[in-house]
C-alpha positions in Angstrom: 0.0 0.0 0.0 1.4 3.4 -1.0 1.5 5.6 2.1 2.9 8.8 0.5 5.9 11.0 1.3 8.0 10.6 4.4 7.9 13.9 6.4 11.1 15.9 6.5 11.5 15.0 10.2 10.9 11.3 9.8 13.1 9.0 11.9 13.0 5.5 10.3 13.2 3.8 13.7 9.7 5.0 14.4 8.2 3.2 11.3 7.2 -0.2 12.7 4.6 -2.9 12.4 1.5 -0.8 13.1 -1.2 0.1 10.6 -0.1 3.8 10.5 3.3 2.8 9.2 3.0 -0.5 7.2 3.4 0.1 3.5 5.5 2.0 1.0 6.9 5.5 1.7 8.8 7.8 -0.6 11.5 10.4 0.0 12.1 12.8 -2.9 14.6 15.1 -1.2 17.9 14.5 0.7 16.7 16.6 3.7 17.5 14.8 6.9 18.4 11.6 5.2 21.3 10.9 7.5 22.3 8.4 10.2 20.8 10.7 12.8 17.4 9.9 11.3 18.3 6.2 10.9 18.6 6.2 7.1 21.0 3.6 5.7 23.1 6.1 3.9 23.5 9.9 3.8 21.7 11.8 1.0 19.7 8.7 0.4 16.4 9.9 -1.1 14.4 6.9 -2.1 11.7 4.4 -1.0 11.1 2.9 2.5 9.0 -0.3 2.7 7.7 -1.3 6.1 6.9 -5.0 5.8 5.0 -6.9 8.5 6.0 -10.5 9.3 9.2 -12.4 10.2 10.6 -13.6 13.4 10.0 -10.4 15.4 7.1 -9.1 13.3 8.6 -6.5 10.9 11.4 -5.6 8.5 12.3 -2.5 6.7 13.7 -2.3 3.2 15.1 1.0 1.8 16.0 1.6 -1.8 18.0 4.7 -2.6 17.6 6.8 -5.7 20.8 5.3 -7.1 19.6 1.8 -6.7 21.3 0.7 -3.4 19.1 -1.6 -1.4 19.3 -2.1 2.4 17.2 -4.3 4.7 16.9 -4.6 8.5 14.6 -6.6 10.8 13.5 -6.0 14.3 15.8 -7.7 16.8 13.0 -8.2 19.4 9.3 -7.5 19.7 8.3 -4.0 18.6 8.5 -1.7 21.6 5.8 0.6 20.3 7.9 3.6 19.5 11.4 3.0 17.9 12.4 -0.6 17.4 14.6 -2.3 18.4 16.1 -2.5 14.9 19.2 -4.2 13.7 21.7 -2.2 11.7 21.1 -1.7 8.0 22.6 -4.4 5.8 23.2 -4.0 2.0 21.2 -6.4 -0.1 22.7 -8.1 -3.1 26.2 -6.8 -2.7 28.6 -9.6 -1.9 32.1 -10.0 -3.4 32.4 -13.1 -5.6 35.2 -14.5 -3.4 32.8 -14.5 -0.4 30.5 -16.7 -2.4 33.3 -19.0 -3.6 32.7 -17.9 -7.2 35.8 -15.8 -7.6 38.0 -18.9 -7.7 35.8 -20.4 -10.4 36.1 -17.3 -12.4 39.8 -17.3 -12.1 40.1 -20.9 -13.0 38.0 -20.4 -16.2 40.1 -17.3 -17.0 43.3 -19.4 -17.0 42.0 -22.1 -19.2 43.9 -21.3 -22.3 43.1 -24.5 -24.3 39.7 -23.1 -25.4 37.9 -26.2 -24.1 35.1 -26.0 -21.7 36.0 -26.5 -18.0 33.6 -28.5 -15.9 34.2 -27.9 -12.2 
């Protein structure tokens, strides 16, 4: 459900699993989009999604205007005002070596015979 624009004074910690906050919010300016207001990155105009469900009852996903995506869940039951939220984690950004794929890429790169490698 589209909720509208986040107010300039919005603190993302206050947007939890209650009917007034569940849904999709937009931020079209960089005003107050800083760590002090619990945004995942400074100058991060974008879209906040408040998603009910999960182990503690809610998660937030924030997509910045330049395409960076962050997510964070509650770390305990909603306290009614401001969390408690985990830290923001980037979604979909993991170096290939952390996935074990970097070595596969390097092995394929060094195959100079022109034949297919099956690993």
